[in-house]
NUDO-333030 format. One record per residue (C-alpha): residue number from 0; x, y, z. Coordinates in nm, 3 decimals. Layout:
// residues N
<vexvex num="NUM" X="X" Y="Y" Z="Z"/>
...
This chain:
// residues 423
<vexvex num="0" X="8.757" Y="18.614" Z="7.205"/>
<vexvex num="1" X="9.004" Y="18.323" Z="7.212"/>
<vexvex num="2" X="8.882" Y="17.978" Z="7.106"/>
<vexvex num="3" X="8.947" Y="17.856" Z="7.462"/>
<vexvex num="4" X="8.676" Y="18.093" Z="7.588"/>
<vexvex num="5" X="8.422" Y="17.871" Z="7.411"/>
<vexvex num="6" X="8.528" Y="17.566" Z="7.617"/>
<vexvex num="7" X="8.217" Y="17.577" Z="7.834"/>
<vexvex num="8" X="7.995" Y="17.599" Z="7.524"/>
<vexvex num="9" X="8.170" Y="17.296" Z="7.378"/>
<vexvex num="10" X="8.063" Y="17.099" Z="7.687"/>
<vexvex num="11" X="7.714" Y="17.250" Z="7.702"/>
<vexvex num="12" X="7.604" Y="17.141" Z="7.358"/>
<vexvex num="13" X="7.349" Y="16.867" Z="7.418"/>
<vexvex num="14" X="7.389" Y="16.701" Z="7.077"/>
<vexvex num="15" X="7.022" Y="16.763" Z="7.000"/>
<vexvex num="16" X="7.104" Y="16.800" Z="6.622"/>
<vexvex num="17" X="6.871" Y="17.097" Z="6.596"/>
<vexvex num="18" X="7.156" Y="17.275" Z="6.419"/>
<vexvex num="19" X="7.099" Y="17.049" Z="6.118"/>
<vexvex num="20" X="6.738" Y="17.150" Z="6.052"/>
<vexvex num="21" X="6.525" Y="17.460" Z="6.028"/>
<vexvex num="22" X="6.306" Y="17.492" Z="6.338"/>
<vexvex num="23" X="6.054" Y="17.212" Z="6.334"/>
<vexvex num="24" X="5.749" Y="17.441" Z="6.341"/>
<vexvex num="25" X="5.881" Y="17.594" Z="6.015"/>
<vexvex num="26" X="5.909" Y="17.263" Z="5.828"/>
<vexvex num="27" X="5.675" Y="17.239" Z="5.531"/>
<vexvex num="28" X="5.820" Y="16.926" Z="5.371"/>
<vexvex num="29" X="6.094" Y="16.672" Z="5.423"/>
<vexvex num="30" X="6.258" Y="16.776" Z="5.098"/>
<vexvex num="31" X="6.331" Y="17.130" Z="5.219"/>
<vexvex num="32" X="6.363" Y="17.078" Z="5.595"/>
<vexvex num="33" X="6.741" Y="17.090" Z="5.632"/>
<vexvex num="34" X="6.939" Y="17.408" Z="5.704"/>
<vexvex num="35" X="7.309" Y="17.324" Z="5.710"/>
<vexvex num="36" X="7.468" Y="17.276" Z="5.367"/>
<vexvex num="37" X="7.787" Y="17.105" Z="5.488"/>
<vexvex num="38" X="7.631" Y="16.829" Z="5.693"/>
<vexvex num="39" X="7.370" Y="16.780" Z="5.423"/>
<vexvex num="40" X="7.637" Y="16.741" Z="5.156"/>
<vexvex num="41" X="7.902" Y="16.545" Z="5.351"/>
<vexvex num="42" X="7.652" Y="16.350" Z="5.561"/>
<vexvex num="43" X="7.879" Y="16.319" Z="5.864"/>
<vexvex num="44" X="7.821" Y="16.471" Z="6.205"/>
<vexvex num="45" X="8.157" Y="16.650" Z="6.221"/>
<vexvex num="46" X="8.039" Y="16.880" Z="5.943"/>
<vexvex num="47" X="7.758" Y="17.016" Z="6.163"/>
<vexvex num="48" X="7.781" Y="17.283" Z="6.432"/>
<vexvex num="49" X="7.773" Y="17.006" Z="6.694"/>
<vexvex num="50" X="8.056" Y="16.826" Z="6.520"/>
<vexvex num="51" X="8.266" Y="17.139" Z="6.494"/>
<vexvex num="52" X="8.221" Y="17.201" Z="6.866"/>
<vexvex num="53" X="8.369" Y="16.853" Z="6.921"/>
<vexvex num="54" X="8.657" Y="16.916" Z="6.682"/>
<vexvex num="55" X="8.738" Y="17.245" Z="6.852"/>
<vexvex num="56" X="8.729" Y="17.085" Z="7.196"/>
<vexvex num="57" X="8.963" Y="16.809" Z="7.086"/>
<vexvex num="58" X="9.207" Y="17.063" Z="6.943"/>
<vexvex num="59" X="9.224" Y="17.295" Z="7.249"/>
<vexvex num="60" X="9.265" Y="16.996" Z="7.476"/>
<vexvex num="61" X="9.550" Y="16.858" Z="7.270"/>
<vexvex num="62" X="9.362" Y="16.539" Z="7.206"/>
<vexvex num="63" X="9.404" Y="16.570" Z="6.827"/>
<vexvex num="64" X="9.603" Y="16.772" Z="6.582"/>
<vexvex num="65" X="9.560" Y="16.924" Z="6.237"/>
<vexvex num="66" X="9.496" Y="16.713" Z="5.929"/>
<vexvex num="67" X="9.339" Y="16.753" Z="5.585"/>
<vexvex num="68" X="9.016" Y="16.618" Z="5.730"/>
<vexvex num="69" X="9.016" Y="16.871" Z="6.010"/>
<vexvex num="70" X="9.079" Y="17.153" Z="5.764"/>
<vexvex num="71" X="8.794" Y="17.035" Z="5.545"/>
<vexvex num="72" X="8.557" Y="17.014" Z="5.843"/>
<vexvex num="73" X="8.642" Y="17.373" Z="5.945"/>
<vexvex num="74" X="8.661" Y="17.545" Z="5.607"/>
<vexvex num="75" X="8.355" Y="17.383" Z="5.449"/>
<vexvex num="76" X="8.147" Y="17.591" Z="5.692"/>
<vexvex num="77" X="7.999" Y="17.875" Z="5.488"/>
<vexvex num="78" X="7.939" Y="18.073" Z="5.807"/>
<vexvex num="79" X="7.584" Y="18.120" Z="5.679"/>
<vexvex num="80" X="7.456" Y="18.125" Z="6.039"/>
<vexvex num="81" X="7.155" Y="17.900" Z="5.988"/>
<vexvex num="82" X="7.270" Y="17.661" Z="6.260"/>
<vexvex num="83" X="7.300" Y="17.960" Z="6.493"/>
<vexvex num="84" X="6.938" Y="18.062" Z="6.433"/>
<vexvex num="85" X="6.802" Y="17.710" Z="6.489"/>
<vexvex num="86" X="7.013" Y="17.662" Z="6.801"/>
<vexvex num="87" X="6.876" Y="17.979" Z="6.954"/>
<vexvex num="88" X="6.521" Y="17.865" Z="6.910"/>
<vexvex num="89" X="6.576" Y="17.618" Z="7.197"/>
<vexvex num="90" X="6.897" Y="17.748" Z="7.363"/>
<vexvex num="91" X="7.022" Y="18.084" Z="7.490"/>
<vexvex num="92" X="7.381" Y="18.007" Z="7.596"/>
<vexvex num="93" X="7.549" Y="17.885" Z="7.276"/>
<vexvex num="94" X="7.706" Y="18.085" Z="6.995"/>
<vexvex num="95" X="7.796" Y="17.825" Z="6.729"/>
<vexvex num="96" X="7.857" Y="18.079" Z="6.453"/>
<vexvex num="97" X="8.100" Y="18.283" Z="6.663"/>
<vexvex num="98" X="8.277" Y="17.963" Z="6.776"/>
<vexvex num="99" X="8.329" Y="17.841" Z="6.417"/>
<vexvex num="100" X="8.467" Y="18.183" Z="6.321"/>
<vexvex num="101" X="8.717" Y="18.157" Z="6.607"/>
<vexvex num="102" X="8.802" Y="17.808" Z="6.494"/>
<vexvex num="103" X="8.881" Y="17.939" Z="6.145"/>
<vexvex num="104" X="9.089" Y="18.224" Z="6.294"/>
<vexvex num="105" X="9.287" Y="17.971" Z="6.496"/>
<vexvex num="106" X="9.367" Y="17.754" Z="6.198"/>
<vexvex num="107" X="9.477" Y="18.051" Z="5.990"/>
<vexvex num="108" X="9.692" Y="18.185" Z="6.276"/>
<vexvex num="109" X="9.853" Y="17.841" Z="6.306"/>
<vexvex num="110" X="9.937" Y="17.832" Z="5.934"/>
<vexvex num="111" X="9.661" Y="17.584" Z="5.852"/>
<vexvex num="112" X="9.470" Y="17.797" Z="5.600"/>
<vexvex num="113" X="9.375" Y="17.669" Z="5.259"/>
<vexvex num="114" X="9.593" Y="17.736" Z="4.953"/>
<vexvex num="115" X="9.294" Y="17.865" Z="4.756"/>
<vexvex num="116" X="9.238" Y="18.126" Z="5.023"/>
<vexvex num="117" X="9.602" Y="18.225" Z="5.051"/>
<vexvex num="118" X="9.603" Y="18.308" Z="4.678"/>
<vexvex num="119" X="9.312" Y="18.543" Z="4.736"/>
<vexvex num="120" X="9.487" Y="18.712" Z="5.030"/>
<vexvex num="121" X="9.802" Y="18.758" Z="4.828"/>
<vexvex num="122" X="9.605" Y="18.921" Z="4.547"/>
<vexvex num="123" X="9.415" Y="19.129" Z="4.799"/>
<vexvex num="124" X="9.742" Y="19.271" Z="4.936"/>
<vexvex num="125" X="9.851" Y="19.368" Z="4.585"/>
<vexvex num="126" X="9.524" Y="19.477" Z="4.420"/>
<vexvex num="127" X="9.287" Y="19.536" Z="4.716"/>
<vexvex num="128" X="9.013" Y="19.311" Z="4.581"/>
<vexvex num="129" X="8.912" Y="18.947" Z="4.623"/>
<vexvex num="130" X="8.862" Y="18.884" Z="4.250"/>
<vexvex num="131" X="9.235" Y="18.867" Z="4.174"/>
<vexvex num="132" X="9.196" Y="19.146" Z="3.915"/>
<vexvex num="133" X="9.399" Y="19.468" Z="3.864"/>
<vexvex num="134" X="9.297" Y="19.752" Z="4.094"/>
<vexvex num="135" X="9.322" Y="19.995" Z="3.804"/>
<vexvex num="136" X="9.000" Y="19.864" Z="3.654"/>
<vexvex num="137" X="8.791" Y="19.868" Z="3.965"/>
<vexvex num="138" X="8.588" Y="20.178" Z="3.873"/>
<vexvex num="139" X="8.532" Y="20.091" Z="3.505"/>
<vexvex num="140" X="8.176" Y="19.968" Z="3.581"/>
<vexvex num="141" X="8.077" Y="20.334" Z="3.632"/>
<vexvex num="142" X="8.215" Y="20.469" Z="3.304"/>
<vexvex num="143" X="7.965" Y="20.712" Z="3.151"/>
<vexvex num="144" X="7.761" Y="20.758" Z="3.468"/>
<vexvex num="145" X="7.706" Y="21.110" Z="3.603"/>
<vexvex num="146" X="7.845" Y="21.035" Z="3.950"/>
<vexvex num="147" X="8.105" Y="21.206" Z="4.161"/>
<vexvex num="148" X="8.426" Y="21.032" Z="4.265"/>
<vexvex num="149" X="8.468" Y="21.077" Z="4.640"/>
<vexvex num="150" X="8.832" Y="20.978" Z="4.635"/>
<vexvex num="151" X="8.902" Y="21.337" Z="4.526"/>
<vexvex num="152" X="8.580" Y="21.512" Z="4.635"/>
<vexvex num="153" X="8.363" Y="21.521" Z="4.942"/>
<vexvex num="154" X="8.013" Y="21.378" Z="4.971"/>
<vexvex num="155" X="7.776" Y="21.249" Z="5.238"/>
<vexvex num="156" X="7.635" Y="20.946" Z="5.053"/>
<vexvex num="157" X="7.871" Y="20.681" Z="4.919"/>
<vexvex num="158" X="7.772" Y="20.385" Z="4.703"/>
<vexvex num="159" X="8.009" Y="20.094" Z="4.761"/>
<vexvex num="160" X="7.990" Y="19.854" Z="4.469"/>
<vexvex num="161" X="8.206" Y="19.581" Z="4.619"/>
<vexvex num="162" X="8.451" Y="19.340" Z="4.457"/>
<vexvex num="163" X="8.205" Y="19.117" Z="4.268"/>
<vexvex num="164" X="7.999" Y="19.395" Z="4.108"/>
<vexvex num="165" X="8.314" Y="19.592" Z="4.028"/>
<vexvex num="166" X="8.470" Y="19.312" Z="3.824"/>
<vexvex num="167" X="8.197" Y="19.070" Z="3.715"/>
<vexvex num="168" X="8.100" Y="19.205" Z="3.371"/>
<vexvex num="169" X="7.779" Y="18.999" Z="3.366"/>
<vexvex num="170" X="7.655" Y="19.165" Z="3.686"/>
<vexvex num="171" X="7.784" Y="19.520" Z="3.659"/>
<vexvex num="172" X="7.450" Y="19.643" Z="3.521"/>
<vexvex num="173" X="7.308" Y="19.605" Z="3.870"/>
<vexvex num="174" X="7.554" Y="19.854" Z="4.013"/>
<vexvex num="175" X="7.497" Y="20.094" Z="3.726"/>
<vexvex num="176" X="7.122" Y="20.063" Z="3.767"/>
<vexvex num="177" X="7.140" Y="20.135" Z="4.140"/>
<vexvex num="178" X="7.345" Y="20.452" Z="4.094"/>
<vexvex num="179" X="7.127" Y="20.565" Z="3.804"/>
<vexvex num="180" X="6.807" Y="20.516" Z="4.009"/>
<vexvex num="181" X="6.957" Y="20.710" Z="4.302"/>
<vexvex num="182" X="7.067" Y="20.997" Z="4.082"/>
<vexvex num="183" X="6.728" Y="21.023" Z="3.908"/>
<vexvex num="184" X="6.562" Y="21.026" Z="4.252"/>
<vexvex num="185" X="6.768" Y="21.332" Z="4.346"/>
<vexvex num="186" X="7.020" Y="21.164" Z="4.568"/>
<vexvex num="187" X="7.366" Y="21.318" Z="4.558"/>
<vexvex num="188" X="7.554" Y="20.990" Z="4.566"/>
<vexvex num="189" X="7.922" Y="20.936" Z="4.500"/>
<vexvex num="190" X="8.158" Y="20.641" Z="4.449"/>
<vexvex num="191" X="8.520" Y="20.575" Z="4.523"/>
<vexvex num="192" X="8.593" Y="20.433" Z="4.178"/>
<vexvex num="193" X="8.945" Y="20.296" Z="4.140"/>
<vexvex num="194" X="9.014" Y="20.392" Z="4.506"/>
<vexvex num="195" X="8.737" Y="20.168" Z="4.640"/>
<vexvex num="196" X="8.878" Y="19.886" Z="4.856"/>
<vexvex num="197" X="8.748" Y="19.545" Z="4.953"/>
<vexvex num="198" X="8.518" Y="19.556" Z="5.259"/>
<vexvex num="199" X="8.703" Y="19.259" Z="5.410"/>
<vexvex num="200" X="8.386" Y="19.066" Z="5.487"/>
<vexvex num="201" X="8.469" Y="18.762" Z="5.281"/>
<vexvex num="202" X="8.824" Y="18.724" Z="5.412"/>
<vexvex num="203" X="8.685" Y="18.755" Z="5.765"/>
<vexvex num="204" X="8.462" Y="18.460" Z="5.694"/>
<vexvex num="205" X="8.764" Y="18.269" Z="5.560"/>
<vexvex num="206" X="8.947" Y="18.318" Z="5.890"/>
<vexvex num="207" X="9.170" Y="18.618" Z="5.814"/>
<vexvex num="208" X="9.087" Y="18.845" Z="6.106"/>
<vexvex num="209" X="9.392" Y="19.070" Z="6.101"/>
<vexvex num="210" X="9.371" Y="19.130" Z="5.727"/>
<vexvex num="211" X="9.003" Y="19.220" Z="5.769"/>
<vexvex num="212" X="9.081" Y="19.474" Z="6.040"/>
<vexvex num="213" X="9.346" Y="19.634" Z="5.818"/>
<vexvex num="214" X="9.098" Y="19.686" Z="5.536"/>
<vexvex num="215" X="8.825" Y="19.801" Z="5.766"/>
<vexvex num="216" X="9.044" Y="20.073" Z="5.915"/>
<vexvex num="217" X="9.162" Y="20.183" Z="5.573"/>
<vexvex num="218" X="8.800" Y="20.211" Z="5.450"/>
<vexvex num="219" X="8.694" Y="20.405" Z="5.757"/>
<vexvex num="220" X="8.986" Y="20.648" Z="5.712"/>
<vexvex num="221" X="8.890" Y="20.701" Z="5.345"/>
<vexvex num="222" X="8.528" Y="20.766" Z="5.439"/>
<vexvex num="223" X="8.635" Y="21.017" Z="5.703"/>
<vexvex num="224" X="8.849" Y="21.208" Z="5.454"/>
<vexvex num="225" X="8.559" Y="21.223" Z="5.207"/>
<vexvex num="226" X="8.307" Y="21.336" Z="5.471"/>
<vexvex num="227" X="8.089" Y="21.028" Z="5.421"/>
<vexvex num="228" X="7.795" Y="20.987" Z="5.654"/>
<vexvex num="229" X="7.596" Y="20.714" Z="5.483"/>
<vexvex num="230" X="7.719" Y="20.398" Z="5.305"/>
<vexvex num="231" X="7.487" Y="20.227" Z="5.056"/>
<vexvex num="232" X="7.588" Y="19.890" Z="4.912"/>
<vexvex num="233" X="7.427" Y="19.622" Z="4.695"/>
<vexvex num="234" X="7.654" Y="19.350" Z="4.836"/>
<vexvex num="235" X="7.521" Y="19.149" Z="5.132"/>
<vexvex num="236" X="7.877" Y="19.065" Z="5.241"/>
<vexvex num="237" X="7.965" Y="19.433" Z="5.243"/>
<vexvex num="238" X="7.644" Y="19.520" Z="5.427"/>
<vexvex num="239" X="7.721" Y="19.272" Z="5.703"/>
<vexvex num="240" X="8.081" Y="19.392" Z="5.731"/>
<vexvex num="241" X="7.984" Y="19.758" Z="5.750"/>
<vexvex num="242" X="7.679" Y="19.709" Z="5.970"/>
<vexvex num="243" X="7.795" Y="19.440" Z="6.214"/>
<vexvex num="244" X="8.176" Y="19.423" Z="6.206"/>
<vexvex num="245" X="8.300" Y="19.777" Z="6.145"/>
<vexvex num="246" X="8.118" Y="19.923" Z="6.450"/>
<vexvex num="247" X="8.332" Y="19.691" Z="6.666"/>
<vexvex num="248" X="8.632" Y="19.887" Z="6.534"/>
<vexvex num="249" X="8.474" Y="20.229" Z="6.590"/>
<vexvex num="250" X="8.278" Y="20.301" Z="6.274"/>
<vexvex num="251" X="7.980" Y="20.529" Z="6.321"/>
<vexvex num="252" X="7.847" Y="20.578" Z="5.967"/>
<vexvex num="253" X="7.492" Y="20.491" Z="5.870"/>
<vexvex num="254" X="7.479" Y="20.171" Z="5.664"/>
<vexvex num="255" X="7.196" Y="20.089" Z="5.419"/>
<vexvex num="256" X="7.157" Y="19.814" Z="5.167"/>
<vexvex num="257" X="7.042" Y="19.921" Z="4.823"/>
<vexvex num="258" X="6.700" Y="19.758" Z="4.881"/>
<vexvex num="259" X="6.649" Y="19.958" Z="5.200"/>
<vexvex num="260" X="6.732" Y="20.280" Z="5.023"/>
<vexvex num="261" X="6.515" Y="20.197" Z="4.721"/>
<vexvex num="262" X="6.220" Y="20.103" Z="4.945"/>
<vexvex num="263" X="6.249" Y="20.441" Z="5.113"/>
<vexvex num="264" X="6.267" Y="20.626" Z="4.784"/>
<vexvex num="265" X="5.963" Y="20.436" Z="4.649"/>
<vexvex num="266" X="5.764" Y="20.514" Z="4.966"/>
<vexvex num="267" X="5.857" Y="20.883" Z="4.932"/>
<vexvex num="268" X="5.745" Y="20.863" Z="4.567"/>
<vexvex num="269" X="6.082" Y="20.974" Z="4.443"/>
<vexvex num="270" X="6.083" Y="20.654" Z="4.239"/>
<vexvex num="271" X="5.756" Y="20.595" Z="4.049"/>
<vexvex num="272" X="5.678" Y="20.281" Z="3.851"/>
<vexvex num="273" X="5.534" Y="20.340" Z="3.505"/>
<vexvex num="274" X="5.579" Y="20.000" Z="3.336"/>
<vexvex num="275" X="5.450" Y="19.654" Z="3.409"/>
<vexvex num="276" X="5.689" Y="19.364" Z="3.459"/>
<vexvex num="277" X="5.463" Y="19.057" Z="3.407"/>
<vexvex num="278" X="5.658" Y="18.792" Z="3.593"/>
<vexvex num="279" X="5.613" Y="18.541" Z="3.876"/>
<vexvex num="280" X="5.917" Y="18.551" Z="4.102"/>
<vexvex num="281" X="6.045" Y="18.404" Z="4.426"/>
<vexvex num="282" X="6.289" Y="18.587" Z="4.652"/>
<vexvex num="283" X="6.607" Y="18.449" Z="4.806"/>
<vexvex num="284" X="6.714" Y="18.604" Z="5.138"/>
<vexvex num="285" X="7.098" Y="18.640" Z="5.136"/>
<vexvex num="286" X="7.250" Y="18.517" Z="5.463"/>
<vexvex num="287" X="7.446" Y="18.833" Z="5.534"/>
<vexvex num="288" X="7.154" Y="19.064" Z="5.458"/>
<vexvex num="289" X="6.894" Y="18.850" Z="5.633"/>
<vexvex num="290" X="6.983" Y="18.657" Z="5.949"/>
<vexvex num="291" X="7.325" Y="18.822" Z="5.976"/>
<vexvex num="292" X="7.195" Y="19.165" Z="5.883"/>
<vexvex num="293" X="7.104" Y="19.262" Z="6.236"/>
<vexvex num="294" X="7.280" Y="19.572" Z="6.372"/>
<vexvex num="295" X="7.571" Y="19.543" Z="6.614"/>
<vexvex num="296" X="7.487" Y="19.595" Z="6.981"/>
<vexvex num="297" X="7.786" Y="19.657" Z="7.210"/>
<vexvex num="298" X="7.813" Y="19.434" Z="7.515"/>
<vexvex num="299" X="8.069" Y="19.433" Z="7.791"/>
<vexvex num="300" X="7.954" Y="19.187" Z="8.053"/>
<vexvex num="301" X="8.020" Y="18.857" Z="8.222"/>
<vexvex num="302" X="7.875" Y="18.509" Z="8.230"/>
<vexvex num="303" X="7.761" Y="18.376" Z="8.564"/>
<vexvex num="304" X="7.581" Y="18.070" Z="8.696"/>
<vexvex num="305" X="7.292" Y="18.055" Z="8.940"/>
<vexvex num="306" X="7.355" Y="17.772" Z="9.192"/>
<vexvex num="307" X="7.636" Y="17.654" Z="8.967"/>
<vexvex num="308" X="7.397" Y="17.548" Z="8.693"/>
<vexvex num="309" X="7.180" Y="17.813" Z="8.523"/>
<vexvex num="310" X="7.381" Y="18.042" Z="8.296"/>
<vexvex num="311" X="7.297" Y="18.413" Z="8.310"/>
<vexvex num="312" X="7.465" Y="18.721" Z="8.165"/>
<vexvex num="313" X="7.520" Y="19.049" Z="8.345"/>
<vexvex num="314" X="7.413" Y="19.279" Z="8.197"/>
<vexvex num="315" X="7.177" Y="19.104" Z="7.955"/>
<vexvex num="316" X="7.364" Y="18.997" Z="7.642"/>
<vexvex num="317" X="7.241" Y="19.083" Z="7.289"/>
<vexvex num="318" X="7.069" Y="18.787" Z="7.127"/>
<vexvex num="319" X="7.134" Y="18.768" Z="6.752"/>
<vexvex num="320" X="6.873" Y="18.521" Z="6.640"/>
<vexvex num="321" X="6.831" Y="18.652" Z="6.284"/>
<vexvex num="322" X="6.478" Y="18.786" Z="6.336"/>
<vexvex num="323" X="6.567" Y="19.152" Z="6.276"/>
<vexvex num="324" X="6.751" Y="19.125" Z="5.946"/>
<vexvex num="325" X="6.651" Y="19.296" Z="5.624"/>
<vexvex num="326" X="6.347" Y="19.094" Z="5.508"/>
<vexvex num="327" X="6.057" Y="19.331" Z="5.449"/>
<vexvex num="328" X="6.209" Y="19.603" Z="5.219"/>
<vexvex num="329" X="6.285" Y="19.364" Z="4.927"/>
<vexvex num="330" X="5.941" Y="19.207" Z="4.951"/>
<vexvex num="331" X="5.776" Y="19.553" Z="4.973"/>
<vexvex num="332" X="5.957" Y="19.653" Z="4.656"/>
<vexvex num="333" X="5.858" Y="19.335" Z="4.467"/>
<vexvex num="334" X="5.491" Y="19.370" Z="4.570"/>
<vexvex num="335" X="5.488" Y="19.733" Z="4.454"/>
<vexvex num="336" X="5.619" Y="19.661" Z="4.099"/>
<vexvex num="337" X="5.323" Y="19.638" Z="3.860"/>
<vexvex num="338" X="5.283" Y="19.292" Z="3.715"/>
<vexvex num="339" X="5.514" Y="19.112" Z="3.955"/>
<vexvex num="340" X="5.371" Y="18.824" Z="4.155"/>
<vexvex num="341" X="5.578" Y="18.707" Z="4.452"/>
<vexvex num="342" X="5.556" Y="18.343" Z="4.558"/>
<vexvex num="343" X="5.764" Y="18.228" Z="4.855"/>
<vexvex num="344" X="5.991" Y="17.930" Z="4.893"/>
<vexvex num="345" X="5.954" Y="17.701" Z="5.196"/>
<vexvex num="346" X="6.271" Y="17.827" Z="5.368"/>
<vexvex num="347" X="6.259" Y="18.203" Z="5.390"/>
<vexvex num="348" X="6.373" Y="18.498" Z="5.604"/>
<vexvex num="349" X="6.601" Y="18.382" Z="5.891"/>
<vexvex num="350" X="6.542" Y="18.019" Z="5.786"/>
<vexvex num="351" X="6.670" Y="18.069" Z="5.431"/>
<vexvex num="352" X="6.899" Y="17.809" Z="5.270"/>
<vexvex num="353" X="7.242" Y="17.950" Z="5.180"/>
<vexvex num="354" X="7.333" Y="18.019" Z="4.816"/>
<vexvex num="355" X="7.663" Y="17.836" Z="4.858"/>
<vexvex num="356" X="7.904" Y="18.119" Z="4.787"/>
<vexvex num="357" X="7.998" Y="18.221" Z="5.143"/>
<vexvex num="358" X="8.284" Y="18.154" Z="5.380"/>
<vexvex num="359" X="8.540" Y="18.098" Z="5.104"/>
<vexvex num="360" X="8.361" Y="17.779" Z="4.998"/>
<vexvex num="361" X="8.302" Y="17.893" Z="4.638"/>
<vexvex num="362" X="8.674" Y="17.942" Z="4.599"/>
<vexvex num="363" X="8.799" Y="17.630" Z="4.774"/>
<vexvex num="364" X="8.518" Y="17.372" Z="4.726"/>
<vexvex num="365" X="8.349" Y="17.464" Z="4.398"/>
<vexvex num="366" X="8.153" Y="17.139" Z="4.350"/>
<vexvex num="367" X="8.004" Y="17.159" Z="4.698"/>
<vexvex num="368" X="7.931" Y="17.529" Z="4.643"/>
<vexvex num="369" X="7.741" Y="17.458" Z="4.323"/>
<vexvex num="370" X="7.549" Y="17.170" Z="4.484"/>
<vexvex num="371" X="7.431" Y="17.410" Z="4.753"/>
<vexvex num="372" X="7.314" Y="17.662" Z="4.494"/>
<vexvex num="373" X="7.144" Y="17.385" Z="4.301"/>
<vexvex num="374" X="6.942" Y="17.285" Z="4.610"/>
<vexvex num="375" X="6.812" Y="17.642" Z="4.635"/>
<vexvex num="376" X="6.726" Y="17.651" Z="4.265"/>
<vexvex num="377" X="6.530" Y="17.328" Z="4.304"/>
<vexvex num="378" X="6.340" Y="17.489" Z="4.589"/>
<vexvex num="379" X="6.270" Y="17.794" Z="4.374"/>
<vexvex num="380" X="6.146" Y="17.576" Z="4.086"/>
<vexvex num="381" X="5.905" Y="17.403" Z="4.323"/>
<vexvex num="382" X="5.721" Y="17.735" Z="4.375"/>
<vexvex num="383" X="5.633" Y="17.762" Z="4.007"/>
<vexvex num="384" X="5.822" Y="18.090" Z="3.975"/>
<vexvex num="385" X="5.979" Y="18.199" Z="3.645"/>
<vexvex num="386" X="6.265" Y="18.381" Z="3.813"/>
<vexvex num="387" X="6.475" Y="18.372" Z="4.127"/>
<vexvex num="388" X="6.540" Y="18.723" Z="4.260"/>
<vexvex num="389" X="6.801" Y="18.812" Z="4.521"/>
<vexvex num="390" X="6.984" Y="19.111" Z="4.658"/>
<vexvex num="391" X="7.348" Y="19.005" Z="4.657"/>
<vexvex num="392" X="7.585" Y="18.963" Z="4.361"/>
<vexvex num="393" X="7.756" Y="18.662" Z="4.519"/>
<vexvex num="394" X="7.421" Y="18.485" Z="4.544"/>
<vexvex num="395" X="7.328" Y="18.590" Z="4.191"/>
<vexvex num="396" X="7.660" Y="18.467" Z="4.048"/>
<vexvex num="397" X="7.636" Y="18.130" Z="4.224"/>
<vexvex num="398" X="7.275" Y="18.080" Z="4.117"/>
<vexvex num="399" X="7.345" Y="18.170" Z="3.754"/>
<vexvex num="400" X="7.638" Y="17.925" Z="3.742"/>
<vexvex num="401" X="7.437" Y="17.647" Z="3.901"/>
<vexvex num="402" X="7.132" Y="17.703" Z="3.682"/>
<vexvex num="403" X="7.351" Y="17.681" Z="3.376"/>
<vexvex num="404" X="7.509" Y="17.360" Z="3.492"/>
<vexvex num="405" X="7.173" Y="17.207" Z="3.584"/>
<vexvex num="406" X="7.018" Y="17.310" Z="3.251"/>
<vexvex num="407" X="6.720" Y="17.460" Z="3.434"/>
<vexvex num="408" X="6.525" Y="17.745" Z="3.269"/>
<vexvex num="409" X="6.530" Y="17.950" Z="3.589"/>
<vexvex num="410" X="6.607" Y="18.315" Z="3.533"/>
<vexvex num="411" X="6.812" Y="18.490" Z="3.803"/>
<vexvex num="412" X="6.787" Y="18.861" Z="3.875"/>
<vexvex num="413" X="6.914" Y="19.120" Z="4.118"/>
<vexvex num="414" X="6.615" Y="19.307" Z="4.259"/>
<vexvex num="415" X="6.753" Y="19.633" Z="4.126"/>
<vexvex num="416" X="6.719" Y="19.508" Z="3.773"/>
<vexvex num="417" X="6.339" Y="19.457" Z="3.814"/>
<vexvex num="418" X="6.306" Y="19.807" Z="3.962"/>
<vexvex num="419" X="6.483" Y="19.950" Z="3.660"/>
<vexvex num="420" X="6.257" Y="19.757" Z="3.425"/>
<vexvex num="421" X="5.949" Y="19.917" Z="3.584"/>
<vexvex num="422" X="6.051" Y="20.283" Z="3.591"/>
């Protein structure tokens, strides 16, 4: 919807500042009470959801124009959605996350995108990945694995590795482990290999809506040709794109994250643990698997007001408040691994603090991105855990980089790696 359609929301925001904090009944300490990385880092109201509503209103009314400061305010939003969750604890008629996305779309459409992002888009057009690497090497991570290539064969279950796992040599073992576990459990899974394309989720979060739609349609066409019925991915960005965004363009395939699929196989005893993994761990909920991992619910309705004041929606509008994301499967897996003890951080589930890698921030604002990851590592250290476990390669990469910079002895794992250690 056009940015102007959010004009009423821009006026409705009551400036309560709830968007800057996790819900107050969830606060366990002042140290880990905040939820918005950008306003926490830049310490100025414009970098909050409330501030971005004000910036957007000023732009659509012609009261201000574009500047480097405006671009920073808009593109330092990681679109993690934490403000959206907190807002909906006390409000029902605001959609700050959707508004900020539209704000990014508007800037990109008006030629106000960031140079760091344009370089990624140019590479994406050439090589079909966000890592600015040759397309020819995209399937190398699977060399030696007994897995079918669905670019030339047909298959019902497709594992989508994603850009980060396909090209990040330090993390590729997670993708190999996932496919190996599926195959040993009797799952006839295939991959696209060199023909796999970017999901488009990250460029959508950067503000490139049309480019996202182009890749989404190309992926859906490739899946249809291969007879794919179920997509499994280890990337939270890919999961969100396939689960929440693709259905808006007509996709009807089943979408599962690797942790959901593994939890099912463990419950069915197709994966059996034989070894102990003596380790105390804490789990990080990726934003796009957790609070943004809720399924898409179509809605075609209108907004009305009772007596000119009380906003209602006819029919009732879906309420994405983050509560129905993927939270239990990863925790069920961790608790089922012999020897593993799970201790929780203060901000978990839909109230999780972002890893710092989302929305194009890692690429355009690396210092701020690493600060955000460092905040989460500090929270993990406070639990007494030996390792920080997550279920997204972008989170894992950002945490590993930050831990190295901080000099902290915190190990970082993808959950799949711990499963492989125990079988």
